[in-house]
Kinemage of the C-alpha trace (Angstrom):
@kinemage 1
@onewidth
@group {chain A} dominant
@subgroup {mainchain}
@vectorlist {calphas} color= white
{ca met a 1} P -10.378 -2.935 22.911
{ca asn a 2} L -12.397 -2.598 26.130
{ca arg a 3} L -9.620 -0.534 27.669
{ca asn a 4} L -9.517 1.732 24.638
{ca lys a 5} L -13.280 2.226 24.846
{ca thr a 6} L -13.018 2.975 28.540
{ca leu a 7} L -10.259 5.517 27.914
{ca phe a 8} L -12.308 7.132 25.151
{ca leu a 9} L -15.419 7.361 27.337
{ca ala a 10} L -13.389 8.770 30.228
{ca gln a 11} L -11.840 11.468 28.055
{ca phe a 12} L -15.168 12.299 26.424
{ca gly a 13} L -16.837 12.416 29.835
{ca val a 14} L -14.281 14.871 31.208
{ca leu a 15} L -14.650 17.157 28.191
{ca leu a 16} L -18.441 16.888 28.397
{ca ala a 17} L -18.300 17.915 32.060
{ca ile a 18} L -16.156 20.938 31.125
{ca glu a 19} L -18.658 21.788 28.396
{ca ala a 20} L -21.467 21.675 30.953
{ca val a 21} L -19.541 23.977 33.285
{ca phe a 22} L -18.956 26.486 30.481
{ca cys a 23} L -22.628 26.371 29.429
{ca phe a 24} L -24.377 26.372 32.807
{ca thr a 25} L -22.122 28.645 34.852
{ca pro a 26} L -20.753 32.185 34.391
{ca leu a 27} L -17.283 30.686 33.886
{ca gly a 28} L -18.086 30.128 30.216
{ca ser a 29} L -19.346 33.635 29.435
{ca ile a 30} L -17.317 36.726 28.666
{ca pro a 31} L -19.310 39.995 28.467
{ca ala a 32} L -18.788 41.877 25.212
{ca ile a 33} L -20.971 44.788 24.108
{ca gly a 34} L -24.571 45.230 25.269
{ca pro a 35} L -26.485 41.941 25.017
{ca ile a 36} L -23.631 40.295 23.122
{ca val a 37} L -21.877 37.545 25.072
{ca ala a 38} L -18.640 35.842 24.043
{ca thr a 39} L -18.475 32.240 25.210
{ca leu a 40} L -15.902 29.523 25.779
{ca met a 41} L -18.321 26.735 24.877
{ca met a 42} L -16.511 25.910 21.632
{ca ile a 43} L -13.260 25.016 23.380
{ca pro a 44} L -14.361 21.540 24.582
{ca val a 45} L -15.985 20.927 21.193
{ca val a 46} L -12.853 21.648 19.163
{ca ile a 47} L -10.554 19.848 21.616
{ca thr a 48} L -12.791 16.776 21.455
{ca ala a 49} L -12.643 16.807 17.661
{ca leu a 50} L -8.856 17.192 17.681
{ca leu a 51} L -8.104 14.542 20.300
{ca leu a 52} L -10.893 11.999 19.876
{ca gly a 53} L -11.838 12.383 16.218
{ca thr a 54} L -14.380 14.046 13.974
{ca phe a 55} L -17.336 11.938 15.092
{ca ala a 56} L -16.638 12.629 18.763
{ca gly a 57} L -16.309 16.345 18.000
{ca thr a 58} L -19.608 16.294 16.134
{ca leu a 59} L -21.270 14.549 19.077
{ca met a 60} L -19.819 17.081 21.505
{ca gly a 61} L -21.161 19.826 19.256
{ca phe a 62} L -24.618 18.296 19.620
{ca phe a 63} L -24.317 18.364 23.410
{ca ala a 64} L -23.113 21.969 23.227
{ca gly a 65} L -26.232 22.815 21.244
{ca leu a 66} L -28.428 20.920 23.701
{ca phe a 67} L -26.909 22.677 26.709
{ca ser a 68} L -27.241 26.031 24.957
{ca phe a 69} L -30.875 25.289 24.138
{ca ile a 70} L -31.603 24.514 27.806
{ca val a 71} L -29.841 27.663 28.970
{ca trp a 72} L -31.597 29.996 26.530
{ca thr a 73} L -34.968 28.411 27.325
{ca phe a 74} L -34.837 28.421 31.120
{ca met a 75} L -32.124 30.874 32.171
{ca pro a 76} L -31.166 33.122 29.229
{ca pro a 77} L -28.138 35.346 29.834
{ca ser a 78} L -29.706 37.979 27.538
{ca pro a 79} L -33.517 37.664 27.676
{ca leu a 80} L -34.019 40.192 24.854
{ca val a 81} L -32.454 37.844 22.293
{ca ala a 82} L -33.445 34.491 23.823
{ca phe a 83} L -36.074 33.890 21.116
{ca ile a 84} L -33.260 33.514 18.591
{ca phe a 85} L -32.117 30.272 20.235
{ca thr a 86} L -35.377 28.755 21.488
{ca pro a 87} L -38.942 28.661 20.149
{ca phe a 88} L -40.355 28.757 23.669
{ca val a 89} L -39.553 32.418 24.327
{ca ser a 90} L -41.243 35.519 22.931
{ca val a 91} L -40.118 39.121 23.237
{ca gly a 92} L -42.837 41.540 22.182
{ca glu a 93} L -43.664 40.908 18.534
{ca phe a 94} L -40.641 38.626 18.099
{ca thr a 95} L -41.227 34.901 18.625
{ca gly a 96} L -38.886 31.964 18.353
{ca asn a 97} L -39.586 29.288 15.755
{ca phe a 98} L -38.098 26.141 14.246
{ca gly a 99} L -35.253 28.280 12.932
{ca ser a 100} L -34.303 28.953 16.554
{ca ile a 101} L -33.611 25.248 17.061
{ca leu a 102} L -31.501 25.116 13.909
{ca ile a 103} L -29.502 28.153 15.023
{ca cys a 104} L -28.916 26.579 18.409
{ca phe a 105} L -27.830 23.136 17.195
{ca val a 106} L -26.489 23.164 13.628
{ca pro a 107} L -23.569 25.633 14.023
{ca arg a 108} L -22.333 23.789 17.143
{ca ile a 109} L -22.516 20.413 15.423
{ca leu a 110} L -20.778 21.711 12.308
{ca ala a 111} L -18.051 23.288 14.448
{ca gly a 112} L -17.018 19.863 15.728
{ca thr a 113} L -17.231 18.289 12.287
{ca val a 114} L -15.274 21.006 10.505
{ca thr a 115} L -12.586 21.125 13.197
{ca gly a 116} L -11.893 17.413 12.827
{ca leu a 117} L -11.867 17.536 9.025
{ca val a 118} L -9.578 20.579 8.863
{ca tyr a 119} L -7.159 19.012 11.336
{ca lys a 120} L -6.992 15.774 9.349
{ca ser a 121} L -6.449 17.624 6.071
{ca leu a 122} L -3.709 19.846 7.476
{ca ser a 123} L -1.988 16.926 9.196
{ca lys a 124} L -1.776 15.067 5.897
{ca ala a 125} L -0.667 18.175 4.009
{ca leu a 126} L 2.102 18.960 6.507
{ca lys a 127} L 3.211 15.376 7.073
{ca asn a 128} L 6.229 15.542 4.767
{ca lys a 129} L 6.972 19.237 5.251
{ca met a 130} L 10.184 20.282 6.967
{ca leu a 131} L 9.551 22.903 9.644
{ca ser a 132} L 12.182 24.603 11.763
{ca arg a 133} L 10.644 24.082 15.189
{ca lys a 134} L 9.641 20.867 16.882
{ca tyr a 135} L 5.877 20.301 17.116
{ca ser a 136} L 5.260 23.142 14.630
{ca lys a 137} L 3.154 20.863 12.446
{ca asp a 138} L 0.925 19.925 15.363
{ca ile a 139} L 0.595 23.514 16.539
{ca ile a 140} L -0.413 24.679 13.053
{ca ser a 141} L -2.883 21.826 12.555
{ca phe a 142} L -4.452 22.085 16.012
{ca ser a 143} L -4.714 25.866 16.145
{ca thr a 144} L -5.999 26.263 12.582
{ca gly a 145} L -8.592 23.528 12.990
{ca ala a 146} L -9.793 25.022 16.281
{ca ala a 147} L -9.969 28.582 14.948
{ca ile a 148} L -11.881 27.597 11.818
{ca gly a 149} L -14.249 25.408 13.829
{ca ser a 150} L -14.985 28.275 16.216
{ca leu a 151} L -15.593 30.665 13.309
{ca val a 152} L -17.960 28.137 11.720
{ca asn a 153} L -20.061 28.386 14.859
{ca thr a 154} L -19.994 32.201 14.831
{ca phe a 155} L -20.859 32.594 11.162
{ca gly a 156} L -23.420 29.794 11.411
{ca val a 157} L -25.240 31.543 14.227
{ca met a 158} L -25.048 34.963 12.579
{ca gly a 159} L -26.129 33.532 9.226
{ca gly a 160} L -29.031 31.743 10.881
{ca ile a 161} L -30.163 34.939 12.575
{ca trp a 162} L -30.077 36.771 9.242
{ca leu a 163} L -31.882 33.919 7.473
{ca phe a 164} L -34.662 33.258 9.973
{ca phe a 165} L -35.061 36.607 11.712
{ca gly a 166} L -33.573 39.132 9.289
{ca ser a 167} L -36.946 40.157 7.867
{ca gln a 168} L -38.286 40.914 11.337
{ca tyr a 169} L -35.330 43.103 12.176
{ca ala a 170} L -35.378 44.672 8.733
{ca ser a 171} L -38.889 45.917 9.392
{ca ile a 172} L -37.367 48.112 12.083
{ca ala a 173} L -33.984 49.078 10.668
{ca glu a 174} L -31.928 46.925 8.335
{ca gly a 175} L -28.739 48.874 8.990
{ca val a 176} L -28.938 48.059 12.695
{ca met a 177} L -29.136 44.343 11.943
{ca ile a 178} L -26.025 44.457 9.775
{ca ala a 179} L -24.207 46.481 12.423
{ca ile a 180} L -25.132 43.983 15.147
{ca ile a 181} L -23.820 41.066 13.080
{ca gly a 182} L -20.585 42.899 12.277
{ca ile a 183} L -19.993 43.944 15.867
{ca thr a 184} L -20.684 40.414 17.117
{ca ile a 185} L -18.157 38.908 14.726
{ca leu a 186} L -15.505 41.452 15.679
{ca thr a 187} L -16.052 41.501 19.436
{ca ser a 188} L -17.039 37.871 20.009
{ca gly a 189} L -16.341 35.645 17.014
{ca ile a 190} L -12.725 36.581 16.382
{ca pro a 191} L -11.666 36.609 20.084
{ca glu a 192} L -13.402 33.245 20.561
{ca ala a 193} L -11.500 31.822 17.584
{ca val a 194} L -8.178 33.091 18.942
{ca val a 195} L -8.868 31.684 22.411
{ca ala a 196} L -9.931 28.348 20.906
{ca ala a 197} L -6.741 28.169 18.831
{ca val a 198} L -4.492 28.914 21.815
{ca ala a 199} L -6.354 26.528 24.121
{ca ala a 200} L -6.360 23.749 21.531
{ca ser a 201} L -2.608 24.019 20.962
{ca gly a 202} L -1.882 24.234 24.676
{ca val a 203} L -3.961 21.160 25.475
{ca cys a 204} L -3.694 18.952 22.403
{ca val a 205} L 0.048 19.157 21.668
{ca pro a 206} L 1.160 17.701 25.038
{ca met a 207} L -1.819 15.320 25.215
{ca lys a 208} L -0.911 13.868 21.837
{ca arg a 209} L 2.476 12.941 23.295
{ca ile a 210} L 1.075 11.548 26.524
{ca leu a 211} L -1.905 9.529 25.347
{ca pro a 212} L -0.175 7.167 22.882
{ca ser a 213} L 2.316 6.087 25.544
{ca arg a 214} L -0.567 5.312 27.867
{ca ser a 215} L -2.738 3.641 25.244
{ca pro a 216} L -3.112 -0.027 26.058
{ca gln a 217} L -2.213 -2.745 23.589
{ca pro a 218} L -4.431 -5.579 24.784
{ca ala a 219} L -3.851 -7.888 21.840
{ca ala a 220} L -0.067 -7.633 22.083
{ca ala a 221} L -0.193 -8.027 25.846
{ca glu a 222} L -2.319 -11.157 25.597
{ca ile a 223} L 0.051 -12.684 23.049
{ca ser a 224} L 3.085 -11.919 25.209
{ca glu a 225} L 1.462 -13.446 28.294
{ca thr a 226} L 0.487 -16.554 26.311
{ca glu a 227} L 4.010 -17.006 24.959
{ca ile a 228} L 5.509 -16.594 28.418
{ca ser a 229} L 3.090 -19.147 29.884
{ca glu a 230} L 3.906 -21.659 27.146
{ca glu a 231} L 7.637 -21.178 27.696
{ca asn a 232} L 7.219 -21.731 31.423
{ca arg a 233} L 5.269 -24.924 30.801
{ca glu a 234} L 7.988 -26.234 28.530
């Protein structure tokens, strides 16, 4: 049990470190259009949910939200929209509020939760299905779970912006707000989902084969050693 916990913590720690790199360095940002930035921050979240379980994915989503909150508060990549993700930044008449915290945390957390739940559901649904190619079931389950989880984050953020800041933008031009949301989904959300699906399949399919063979069986090992010792004594 202790070895399993150690393995879990090691794997979670590595993925958390990758999440930090994606959040705090330019390696995790892909410029899109204007102030819109596509990110890779959902990749560690969905991979954690797929490999370590729904709870671990949810926890990683929380850390992703926390890292994002720190970034948008102290070193925003797009200062003009920083108030959307933190209540401690104001841009002209626009000021962040409690909704900013919800936008920053809730979609990330839900992304990990939904990814794990979708993967479990698909795995059960495809368990007895006959597919032509080897590992096809895993590829479908991993990639679909990752893509949906990433889209949950995108639509959660966009929905939060519309819910908490839509009236402010509408006072200027409602059509612009709708256009910004649509462009963001097309130029950032969908590419992020595709990248997450490919990365999840590429990482999780081989890891699923490797990890079980390396997983320790402490109880069985202890029993075997005890039986051998007793035989030697006899």
